[in-house]
C-alpha positions in Angstrom: 68.1 -8.4 -31.2 70.7 -5.9 -32.4 74.2 -5.6 -31.1 75.9 -2.3 -30.9 79.1 -1.8 -32.8 81.9 -1.1 -30.4 83.4 2.4 -30.6 87.0 2.3 -31.8 89.4 4.6 -30.0 92.6 5.8 -31.5 95.8 5.2 -29.4 98.5 7.8 -29.0 100.9 5.5 -30.8 98.5 5.3 -33.8 98.2 9.1 -33.8 101.9 9.7 -33.6 102.7 7.1 -36.3 99.9 7.6 -38.9 98.4 11.1 -38.6 99.5 14.0 -40.8 101.6 16.7 -39.2 98.4 18.7 -38.6 94.9 17.5 -37.7 91.5 18.9 -38.1 89.8 20.4 -35.0 87.2 17.6 -35.3 89.8 14.8 -35.3 91.7 16.4 -32.4 88.5 16.8 -30.5 87.5 13.2 -31.0 91.0 12.0 -30.0 91.1 14.1 -26.9 87.6 13.7 -25.6 86.6 17.4 -26.1 83.6 18.3 -28.1 84.3 20.1 -31.4 82.4 23.2 -30.2 84.4 23.3 -26.9 87.7 23.1 -28.7 86.7 25.9 -31.1 85.7 28.0 -28.1 89.0 27.3 -26.4 90.9 28.2 -29.6 89.0 31.5 -30.0 89.8 32.4 -26.3 93.4 31.5 -26.7 93.0 28.7 -24.2 93.5 25.6 -26.4 95.7 23.1 -24.8 97.2 22.2 -28.2 99.3 24.3 -30.6 97.3 25.5 -33.5 98.0 27.2 -36.9 95.7 28.8 -39.4 96.0 27.5 -43.0 93.9 29.6 -45.3 90.6 30.0 -43.4 91.0 26.7 -41.5 92.4 26.1 -38.1 94.6 23.0 -37.8 96.0 21.3 -34.6 99.7 20.5 -34.6 99.7 16.7 -34.2 102.9 16.5 -32.2 101.4 19.0 -29.7 98.3 16.9 -29.4 100.3 13.8 -28.7 102.5 15.6 -26.1 99.5 17.0 -24.2 97.6 13.7 -24.3 100.7 11.9 -22.9 100.9 14.4 -20.0 103.6 16.7 -21.3 103.4 20.4 -22.0 102.3 21.5 -25.5 
């Protein structure tokens, strides 16, 4: 019999304390419960709940904005 490995969730305190100033869309999606595809669509429509910046050709999520939104505040 095989036992499943529990899924580890990241807390807001861990995100605020240990994440870089910007996060990948994949990391932000995982932390917020969105799928990566849904978050990319929201970004492209200008409806992303988090502040974003473009660095080179990559979209990054502002970590402080992610923490604020997930804690119930405005981005």
